[in-house]
Backbone as a printed PyTorch tensor [residue, N CA C, xyz], in Angstrom:
tensor([[[ -6.9430,  11.4570,   3.5020],
         [ -6.5030,  12.1920,   2.1780],
         [ -7.8780,  12.3780,   1.5750]],

        [[ -7.9030,  13.8610,   1.1120],
         [ -8.9610,  14.0900,   1.2060],
         [-10.1060,  13.8770,  -0.9090]],

        [[ -9.7760,  13.4600,  -1.5390],
         [-10.8730,  12.3830,  -2.4610],
         [-11.9190,  12.0010,  -1.1130]],

        [[-12.0170,  10.8210,  -0.1750],
         [-12.3570,   9.8710,  -0.0190],
         [-13.2850,  10.8840,   1.3330]],

        [[-15.1120,  10.7300,   0.8450],
         [-15.1870,  12.6050,   1.8470],
         [-16.0160,  11.2500,   2.7460]],

        [[-16.0370,   9.7690,   2.7800],
         [-17.1420,   9.2160,   3.8420],
         [-15.9240,   8.1610,   3.9890]],

        [[-15.6060,   7.4470,   5.1440],
         [-14.8720,   6.6770,   5.1850],
         [-15.4530,   5.2830,   5.2190]],

        [[-14.7570,   3.9400,   5.7150],
         [-14.6910,   2.5660,   5.3270],
         [-16.1870,   2.5180,   7.0010]],

        [[-17.4610,   2.3570,   6.6440],
         [-18.2900,   2.3820,   8.2020],
         [-18.1030,   1.1940,   8.9460]],

        [[-18.2660,   0.0490,   7.5540],
         [-18.0340,  -1.1610,   8.4340],
         [-17.0100,  -1.6960,   9.1960]],

        [[-16.6720,  -2.1250,  10.6000],
         [-15.7180,  -3.3160,  11.3370],
         [-14.8150,  -2.4120,  12.2800]],

        [[-15.1090,  -0.7610,  12.1850],
         [-14.6460,   0.1620,  13.1460],
         [-13.9130,   0.7240,  11.9440]],

        [[-13.7260,   0.9000,  10.6120],
         [-13.0490,   0.8040,   9.6160],
         [-11.4800,   0.5050,   9.0380]],

        [[-12.4620,  -0.5480,   9.6710],
         [-10.3980,  -1.5180,   9.5830],
         [-11.1740,  -2.2680,   7.9220]],

        [[-10.8660,  -2.6900,   6.8440],
         [-10.4840,  -3.4690,   5.9520],
         [ -9.8770,  -4.1470,   5.5960]],

        [[-10.0190,  -5.8500,   5.6500],
         [ -9.1770,  -6.9700,   6.0780],
         [ -8.9490,  -7.6170,   4.4200]],

        [[ -7.5100,  -6.8460,   4.4300],
         [ -6.9800,  -6.9760,   3.0320],
         [ -6.6100,  -8.3000,   2.6440]],

        [[ -7.3280,  -9.2830,   1.2990],
         [ -6.8320, -10.1770,   1.0560],
         [ -5.9230, -10.3500,   0.2830]],

        [[ -5.7660, -11.2530,  -0.8960],
         [ -4.7780, -12.0470,  -1.2960],
         [ -5.1830, -11.6840,  -2.6620]],

        [[ -6.1930, -10.6010,  -2.9740],
         [ -6.8010, -10.2660,  -3.9380],
         [ -8.3210, -10.1060,  -3.7500]],

        [[ -8.2830,  -8.2340,  -3.7940],
         [ -9.4220,  -7.7850,  -2.7640],
         [-10.3580,  -6.9310,  -3.9730]],

        [[-11.3190,  -7.0800,  -4.6930],
         [-12.5580,  -6.4150,  -5.1930],
         [-13.1030,  -4.9760,  -4.7810]],

        [[-12.8890,  -3.5460,  -5.7150],
         [-13.6830,  -2.6710,  -4.6970],
         [-14.4520,  -2.6380,  -6.1320]],

        [[-15.5370,  -2.3430,  -5.0400],
         [-16.6920,  -2.3740,  -5.8440],
         [-18.0300,  -0.6830,  -6.0170]],

        [[-17.8000,   0.9070,  -6.7510],
         [-18.9080,   1.0940,  -6.4220],
         [-18.4170,   2.3540,  -7.2280]],

        [[-19.6740,   3.3800,  -6.6930],
         [-19.7610,   4.6730,  -7.8330],
         [-18.0960,   4.7910,  -9.2080]],

        [[-17.9490,   5.3160,  -9.6820],
         [-17.0360,   6.0970,  -9.7900],
         [-16.9700,   7.3930,  -9.7460]],

        [[-15.0750,   8.1660,  -9.3060],
         [-15.1410,   8.6300,  -8.1780],
         [-15.6000,   8.7790,  -6.8620]],

        [[-15.2490,   7.4760,  -6.4090],
         [-15.5810,   7.5340,  -4.2330],
         [-14.3980,   6.8470,  -4.0530]],

        [[-13.8470,   6.5510,  -4.5990],
         [-12.1310,   7.0000,  -3.8300],
         [-12.0180,   5.2320,  -4.6130]],

        [[-12.6530,   4.4340,  -5.3070],
         [-11.5770,   2.5970,  -4.7920],
         [-10.1770,   3.1880,  -5.3460]],

        [[-10.4000,   3.5550,  -6.8540],
         [ -8.4800,   3.2180,  -7.1140],
         [ -7.9280,   3.9840,  -5.4840]],

        [[ -7.9850,   5.4010,  -4.5150],
         [ -7.0400,   6.3750,  -3.6550],
         [ -6.6530,   4.6200,  -3.3630]],

        [[ -8.6440,   4.3600,  -2.7570],
         [ -7.3120,   3.3430,  -1.6410],
         [ -7.0560,   2.0930,  -1.9320]],

        [[ -6.5290,   1.6770,  -3.4750],
         [ -6.5490,   0.2560,  -3.7270],
         [ -4.4400,   1.4050,  -3.4870]],

        [[ -4.6030,   2.2460,  -4.8500],
         [ -3.1190,   2.4480,  -4.6530],
         [ -2.2420,   2.8830,  -3.2590]],

        [[ -3.2790,   3.5910,  -2.3200],
         [ -2.0300,   3.4900,  -0.6220],
         [ -2.3690,   2.4350,  -0.7200]],

        [[ -2.9240,   1.0770,  -0.5450],
         [ -2.8760,  -0.4460,   0.0640],
         [ -1.7480,  -0.5540,  -0.7140]],

        [[ -1.7220,  -0.4000,  -2.5020],
         [  0.0880,  -0.6540,  -2.7690],
         [  1.4230,  -0.0600,  -1.9150]],

        [[  1.0410,   0.9100,  -1.9310],
         [  2.5970,   2.4280,  -1.3650],
         [  2.6410,   1.2200,  -0.0300]],

        [[  1.4920,   0.6090,   0.8030],
         [  2.0260,   0.7780,   2.0770],
         [  2.3640,  -1.0330,   2.1590]],

        [[  2.0470,  -1.5640,   1.1940],
         [  2.5710,  -3.0600,   1.2290],
         [  4.3480,  -3.5870,   0.6330]],

        [[  4.2010,  -1.7610,  -0.2920],
         [  5.2920,  -1.8220,  -1.6310],
         [  6.3860,  -0.8760,   0.6940]],

        [[  6.0660,  -0.7590,   0.6490],
         [  7.0260,   0.4570,   1.9850],
         [  6.9840,  -0.1710,   2.7740]],

        [[  6.1340,  -1.6930,   2.9690],
         [  6.3170,  -2.5840,   4.5520],
         [  7.2370,  -3.2200,   4.2630]],

        [[  7.0760,  -4.0290,   2.5270],
         [  8.3790,  -4.8360,   2.3890],
         [  9.3770,  -4.3020,   2.1080]],

        [[ 10.4080,  -2.3980,   1.1340],
         [ 11.1920,  -2.2570,   1.5570],
         [ 11.8720,  -1.2410,   2.5130]],

        [[ 11.6690,  -1.5360,   3.6200],
         [ 11.2010,  -1.4610,   4.8800],
         [ 12.3700,  -2.6120,   5.4950]],

        [[ 11.4440,  -3.4980,   5.5800],
         [ 11.3600,  -5.5880,   6.1800],
         [ 12.9330,  -5.5310,   5.1010]],

        [[ 12.9500,  -5.4850,   3.6810],
         [ 14.2020,  -5.9180,   2.9190],
         [ 15.5230,  -4.8690,   3.7240]],

        [[ 15.1610,  -3.9650,   4.2750],
         [ 16.0280,  -3.0200,   4.5230],
         [ 16.9720,  -1.6300,   2.8450]],

        [[ 15.6290,  -1.1430,   2.8740],
         [ 16.0310,  -0.5170,   1.1550],
         [ 15.6370,   0.7710,   1.5990]],

        [[ 15.0060,   0.4140,   2.5250],
         [ 15.0200,   2.3670,   3.4190],
         [ 14.1870,   1.8510,   5.0040]],

        [[ 14.5820,   2.9770,   4.5490],
         [ 14.7780,   2.8000,   6.7950],
         [ 13.1230,   3.7000,   7.1170]],

        [[ 12.9170,   2.6720,   8.5510],
         [ 11.8420,   2.8950,   9.0440],
         [ 11.5370,   4.1320,   9.3590]],

        [[ 12.4390,   5.3650,   9.8230],
         [ 11.9080,   6.4930,  10.7570],
         [ 12.7220,   8.0730,   9.5400]],

        [[ 11.0510,   8.0210,   8.8760],
         [ 10.9130,   8.6540,   7.7840],
         [ 10.4640,   9.5730,   8.1390]],

        [[ 10.7910,  10.9870,   7.4980],
         [  9.7750,  12.5060,   7.5610],
         [  8.9290,  12.3940,   7.0460]],

        [[  7.7500,  13.7060,   7.0580],
         [  6.7530,  13.2830,   6.7640],
         [  6.9780,  13.5700,   5.4930]],

        [[  7.6570,  14.2050,   4.6730],
         [  8.6700,  14.7040,   3.4140],
         [  8.5900,  13.0610,   2.5630]],

        [[  8.8200,  11.9950,   3.4000],
         [  9.4450,  11.1550,   2.8820],
         [  8.4830,  10.4880,   2.5170]],

        [[  7.8930,  10.7290,   3.6070],
         [  6.2100,   9.4220,   3.5750],
         [  5.3690,   9.7770,   2.5760]],

        [[  5.3820,  10.4470,   2.2600],
         [  4.6620,  11.2210,   1.0630],
         [  4.9850,  11.0230,   0.0130]],

        [[  6.3860,  11.1880,  -0.4210],
         [  7.2100,  11.1750,  -1.1570],
         [  6.4900,   9.6510,  -2.0430]],

        [[  6.5820,   8.5160,  -1.3530],
         [  6.2950,   7.1600,  -1.4430],
         [  5.0910,   7.5660,  -2.5350]],

        [[  4.2230,   7.7620,  -2.5960],
         [  3.2880,   7.8140,  -2.9890],
         [  2.7680,   8.9270,  -4.1450]],

        [[  3.7810,   9.4990,  -4.1280],
         [  4.1730,  10.2340,  -6.1910],
         [  4.0030,   8.7450,  -6.7080]],

        [[  4.4690,   7.7110,  -6.9940],
         [  4.7130,   7.0200,  -8.2740],
         [  3.0760,   6.4160,  -8.6250]],

        [[  2.4710,   6.2820,  -7.7490],
         [  0.7140,   6.4670,  -7.4280],
         [  0.3270,   7.5920,  -8.2950]],

        [[  0.7550,   8.2810,  -7.9780],
         [  0.4840,   9.7410,  -8.2370],
         [ -1.1790,  10.6590,  -7.0570]],

        [[ -1.1600,   9.8760,  -5.6040],
         [ -1.3690,  10.5620,  -5.3410],
         [ -1.3130,  11.2450,  -4.3960]],

        [[  0.0250,  12.1270,  -4.1090],
         [  0.2610,  12.1760,  -3.0820],
         [ -0.1040,  13.9540,  -2.6010]],

        [[ -0.7600,  14.3900,  -3.9010],
         [ -0.4780,  15.4260,  -3.5760],
         [ -2.4430,  15.0280,  -2.1830]],

        [[ -3.0270,  14.0750,  -2.2060],
         [ -3.9050,  13.8960,  -1.7210],
         [ -3.9220,  14.3350,  -0.2910]],

        [[ -2.6420,  14.2670,   0.2160],
         [ -2.6400,  14.6170,   2.2330],
         [ -2.8650,  16.3210,   2.4390]],

        [[ -3.8470,  16.1810,   3.0990],
         [ -3.8560,  16.8680,   3.7010],
         [ -3.3080,  17.1290,   5.6520]],

        [[ -4.2110,  18.1870,   6.3500],
         [ -4.3400,  18.6920,   7.9320],
         [ -4.7310,  17.9130,   8.3390]],

        [[ -5.7470,  17.3210,   7.6150],
         [ -6.5870,  15.8860,   8.7870],
         [ -6.6650,  14.7100,   7.7200]],

        [[ -5.1350,  14.4470,   7.0930],
         [ -4.6500,  12.9730,   7.2500],
         [ -4.6030,  12.1280,   8.6170]],

        [[ -5.2290,  10.7410,   8.0120],
         [ -5.0330,   9.6520,   8.9910],
         [ -5.2080,   8.8550,   8.1220]],

        [[ -3.9790,   7.7360,   8.2630],
         [ -3.9250,   6.8230,   7.4010],
         [ -3.4540,   5.7740,   8.4010]],

        [[ -4.1590,   4.1730,   8.4310],
         [ -2.9540,   3.3220,  10.1240],
         [ -3.3550,   2.2590,   9.2280]],

        [[ -1.9590,   1.6860,   8.2160],
         [ -2.5130,   0.1300,   7.7160],
         [ -1.0890,  -1.3790,   8.7810]],

        [[ -2.2350,  -1.5900,   8.8910],
         [ -2.0120,  -3.1330,   9.9060],
         [ -1.4540,  -3.6500,   8.8840]],

        [[  0.3570,  -4.2950,   8.6280],
         [  1.1130,  -4.6760,   7.9260],
         [  0.8020,  -6.1630,   8.8950]],

        [[  1.9810,  -7.0520,   7.6760],
         [  2.0360,  -8.2820,   8.6130],
         [  3.1050,  -8.5410,   9.5430]],

        [[  4.1630,  -7.3300,   9.3980],
         [  5.5080,  -7.2800,   9.9380],
         [  5.3430,  -5.9110,  10.3990]],

        [[  5.2070,  -4.2640,   9.7070],
         [  4.5180,  -3.5080,   9.7900],
         [  3.7010,  -2.7660,  10.7560]],

        [[  3.2230,  -1.7490,  11.2600],
         [  2.1780,  -1.8650,  11.2490],
         [  2.2770,  -0.0240,  11.3950]],

        [[  1.5420,   0.9430,  10.2420],
         [  2.7470,   2.2630,   9.5330],
         [  1.0330,   3.4360,  10.1880]],

        [[  1.5040,   4.4220,  10.2290],
         [  0.3520,   5.2120,  11.1590],
         [  1.1330,   6.4480,  11.1320]],

        [[  0.0250,   7.3250,  10.1420],
         [  0.5780,   8.5660,   8.9580],
         [ -0.6930,   9.2040,  10.0650]],

        [[ -0.2510,  10.7560,  11.0140],
         [ -1.3970,  11.4530,  11.4530],
         [ -0.6430,  12.6370,  11.0870]],

        [[ -1.2970,  13.4380,   9.9710],
         [ -0.8900,  14.9560,   9.5940],
         [ -0.4540,  15.8310,  11.0300]],

        [[ -1.6790,  15.2740,  12.1230],
         [ -1.1980,  16.4810,  12.9060],
         [  0.3500,  15.5060,  14.3590]],

        [[  1.1130,  15.1700,  13.8950],
         [  2.6100,  14.2450,  14.7770],
         [  3.3000,  15.1760,  13.1930]],

        [[  4.2980,  14.4130,  14.0170],
         [  5.4170,  15.2090,  14.2380],
         [  6.6570,  14.1930,  12.6420]],

        [[  5.5980,  12.9930,  12.8930],
         [  6.7390,  12.2300,  11.7480],
         [  5.8410,  10.9280,  11.5540]],

        [[  5.6490,  10.1030,  11.2540],
         [  5.3040,   9.0830,  10.8340],
         [  5.0990,   8.0850,  11.6090]],

        [[  5.1410,   7.0690,  12.5790],
         [  5.1420,   6.7760,  13.1810],
         [  5.4720,   4.6670,  12.6490]],

        [[  6.1020,   3.8310,  12.9810],
         [  6.0100,   2.9260,  12.3820],
         [  6.8230,   1.5240,  13.3390]],

        [[  6.3410,   1.1110,  13.8710],
         [  6.8040,  -0.0190,  14.6010],
         [  6.2480,  -1.2190,  13.7990]],

        [[  7.0000,  -2.0380,  14.2120],
         [  7.9260,  -4.0620,  13.9510],
         [  6.6510,  -4.2530,  15.0700]],

        [[  5.8150,  -5.4650,  14.2250],
         [  4.9780,  -6.2360,  13.9700],
         [  6.0900,  -7.8100,  15.1460]],

        [[  5.5650,  -8.3980,  15.3330],
         [  6.0370,  -9.7540,  16.2180],
         [  5.4290, -10.4900,  15.3230]],

        [[  6.3810, -10.6870,  14.0450],
         [  5.5180, -12.1080,  12.9950],
         [  6.9580, -12.3680,  12.2200]],

        [[  7.6670, -13.4780,  13.0170],
         [  8.5410, -14.8080,  12.4840],
         [  8.3980, -14.8490,  10.7110]],

        [[  6.5730, -15.2790,  10.5400],
         [  6.6370, -16.1770,   9.2060],
         [  6.2580, -14.9460,   8.6460]],

        [[  6.4860, -13.7920,   8.6400],
         [  6.3750, -13.0600,   7.2650],
         [  6.8430, -13.1890,   5.9700]],

        [[  6.0790, -13.0610,   5.1710],
         [  6.6530, -14.0450,   3.2540],
         [  6.9740, -12.9200,   2.6140]],

        [[  7.6020, -12.1260,   1.8620],
         [  7.5330, -11.4390,   0.9430],
         [  6.0730, -11.4120,   0.2390]],

        [[  5.8340, -10.3660,  -0.4030],
         [  5.2430, -10.6820,  -1.0880],
         [  5.7190, -10.0170,  -2.3470]],

        [[  4.7180, -10.4660,  -3.8840],
         [  4.5450,  -9.6740,  -4.9920],
         [  3.7690,  -8.6500,  -4.6200]],

        [[  3.9110,  -7.3460,  -4.9830],
         [  3.1940,  -6.4370,  -4.6570],
         [  2.9270,  -5.7230,  -6.6530]],

        [[  0.9420,  -5.6090,  -6.7300],
         [  1.2410,  -4.8960,  -7.6060],
         [ -0.5840,  -3.9430,  -8.6030]],

        [[ -0.3900,  -2.8440,  -8.4100],
         [ -1.6910,  -2.2010,  -8.8530],
         [ -1.3840,  -1.6290, -10.3530]],

        [[ -2.6370,  -2.8880, -10.3640],
         [ -4.2980,  -2.6850, -11.7010],
         [ -4.0790,  -1.5390, -12.0640]],

        [[ -3.0550,   0.0750, -12.8800],
         [ -4.3980,   0.3380, -13.1240],
         [ -4.7360,   0.3070, -13.6140]],

        [[ -6.0420,   2.1920, -13.4410],
         [ -7.3950,   1.8520, -14.8760],
         [ -7.0340,   1.8970, -15.9170]],

        [[ -5.2790,   2.5970, -16.3920],
         [ -5.0770,   3.2460, -18.0750],
         [ -4.3450,   1.9300, -18.6050]],

        [[ -5.1460,   0.2780, -17.8730],
         [ -4.2520,  -0.5750, -18.5710],
         [ -4.5650,  -0.7740, -19.7750]],

        [[ -5.9840,  -0.3380, -20.1600],
         [ -6.2140,  -0.5790, -21.4330],
         [ -5.8090,  -0.1910, -22.8400]],

        [[ -5.6560,   1.1980, -21.8770],
         [ -4.4520,   1.6490, -22.8230],
         [ -3.1690,   0.9410, -23.6970]],

        [[ -3.0570,  -0.0510, -22.8530],
         [ -1.2780,  -0.4080, -23.5700],
         [ -2.0880,  -1.8370, -24.3870]],

        [[ -3.1230,  -2.1550, -24.7900],
         [ -3.9260,  -2.9420, -25.9050],
         [ -3.9750,  -1.5400, -27.2290]],

        [[ -3.4750,  -1.2860, -26.5540],
         [ -4.5040,  -0.2740, -27.7420],
         [ -2.6800,   0.4210, -28.4650]],

        [[ -1.2530,  -0.7580, -27.7760],
         [ -0.2190,   0.3380, -28.3720],
         [  0.4020,  -1.3540, -28.9280]],

        [[  0.9560,  -0.9740, -30.2660],
         [  2.3530,  -1.8080, -30.4440],
         [  3.2940,  -2.6900, -29.9880]],

        [[  3.7380,  -1.6730, -29.0050],
         [  4.8740,  -1.6470, -28.4600],
         [  4.5660,  -0.8260, -27.5530]],

        [[  4.3550,  -0.5230, -26.4380],
         [  4.1550,   0.6910, -25.5160],
         [  5.8830,   0.7760, -24.6970]],

        [[  6.8240,  -0.0710, -24.6770],
         [  8.1710,   0.4220, -24.5470],
         [  8.6560,   1.2440, -25.3400]],

        [[  7.6870,   1.4030, -26.9410],
         [  8.7870,   2.7380, -27.4930],
         [  7.8560,   3.6800, -27.1580]],

        [[  7.0190,   3.7440, -26.2770],
         [  5.9090,   5.5640, -25.7240],
         [  6.4830,   6.7170, -25.3400]],

        [[  7.5170,   7.5950, -25.2270],
         [  8.1440,   8.4350, -24.4760],
         [  7.0390,   9.0730, -23.2870]],

        [[  8.3720,   8.3610, -22.0470],
         [  7.0000,   9.4200, -21.1030],
         [  6.2740,   8.9640, -20.6070]],

        [[  5.8720,   7.2760, -20.4540],
         [  4.9020,   6.3690, -20.3330],
         [  4.5680,   6.2370, -18.7900]],

        [[  3.8870,   7.1470, -18.0390],
         [  3.8380,   6.8810, -16.3010],
         [  4.2670,   5.3580, -15.6110]],

        [[  4.2590,   5.6640, -15.1020],
         [  6.2740,   4.6360, -14.7870],
         [  4.7820,   2.9880, -13.5310]],

        [[  3.8970,   3.8500, -13.7490],
         [  2.9770,   2.9800, -12.8140],
         [  2.3730,   2.3700, -14.5490]],

        [[  1.8820,   2.6250, -15.1100],
         [  1.7240,   2.4620, -16.8380],
         [  3.1020,   0.8290, -17.0450]],

        [[  4.2980,   1.8320, -17.0080],
         [  4.9390,   1.0110, -17.2430],
         [  5.8170,   0.3850, -16.8900]],

        [[  5.8130,   0.1700, -15.8640],
         [  6.2310,  -1.3490, -14.6540],
         [  4.7350,  -2.3160, -15.0490]],

        [[  3.9260,  -2.3220, -15.4060],
         [  2.1020,  -2.9430, -15.4680],
         [  3.3440,  -3.2000, -16.4460]],

        [[  3.1660,  -2.7980, -17.3810],
         [  3.2560,  -3.0300, -19.3200],
         [  4.9930,  -4.2610, -19.0070]],

        [[  6.0510,  -4.3970, -17.9210],
         [  6.8390,  -4.5920, -17.8630],
         [  6.5180,  -6.4740, -17.1670]],

        [[  5.6780,  -6.0510, -16.0440],
         [  4.7760,  -7.1720, -15.4190],
         [  4.0380,  -7.4290, -16.3080]],

        [[  3.0620,  -7.4690, -16.6460],
         [  2.8260,  -7.7310, -17.7740],
         [  2.7480,  -8.7340, -18.8290]],

        [[  4.1030,  -8.3340, -20.0720],
         [  4.8790,  -8.9370, -20.6250],
         [  5.9720,  -9.9370, -20.3730]],

        [[  6.0360, -10.8450, -18.7770],
         [  7.3740, -11.5560, -17.7260],
         [  6.2820, -11.6770, -18.3620]],

        [[  5.0660, -11.9330, -17.2190],
         [  3.5510, -13.0350, -17.2120],
         [  3.2480, -13.6610, -18.9880]],

        [[  3.1310, -12.2650, -19.5070],
         [  2.4540, -13.5740, -21.3470],
         [  4.0400, -14.2930, -21.5790]],

        [[  4.9990, -14.1660, -20.6360],
         [  6.8500, -15.0600, -21.7790],
         [  5.8080, -16.4380, -20.9590]],

        [[  6.4650, -16.5300, -19.5250],
         [  6.3570, -16.9540, -18.6520],
         [  4.9840, -17.9200, -18.4480]],

        [[  3.2670, -17.5820, -18.9100],
         [  2.3080, -18.5660, -19.5190],
         [  2.4860, -19.2170, -21.1910]],

        [[  3.7360, -18.4400, -21.7550],
         [  3.4150, -18.7760, -23.1180],
         [  4.8850, -20.2550, -22.9850]],

        [[  5.1060, -19.7600, -21.3640],
         [  7.0710, -20.6620, -21.9420],
         [  8.2600, -20.2150, -22.9160]],

        [[  7.5990, -19.2650, -22.5470],
         [  8.7520, -18.4530, -24.0770],
         [  9.9200, -18.0640, -22.4460]],

        [[ 10.5560, -18.7840, -21.7070],
         [ 11.1360, -17.4470, -20.9610],
         [ 12.6040, -17.5610, -21.2700]]])
């Protein structure tokens, strides 16, 4: 993905993602791109596991899943992404004919709740009702729904 100029240098480029992971760095250094990529790949792993998506994806089908986070245009002929999830290993290499998605032998896979918190989240606090705003981007709308549900749950107003 082109916006990230230098890859992660530690641990041979492998990054261990915990339940909560915080990225710190300069503006424009690729933090959001990495977080969005992890979010999409985690969601894709979950969707394949549930049977919502067939794991035999074409390149175009694979890249299309990145549209939600608006990073689908970041792919280039040099893009390589390797994601080792709890249930699937997903390898995207633009030099291959299609992405490789292989099952990992893990009987204890727990289906996670996945959410990327967008930088534009502060925009929601300036609105009286985000749900009345037309053409709110999907990722912001979904975040607004999750936020509202969490607020209801915490206040006991289910």
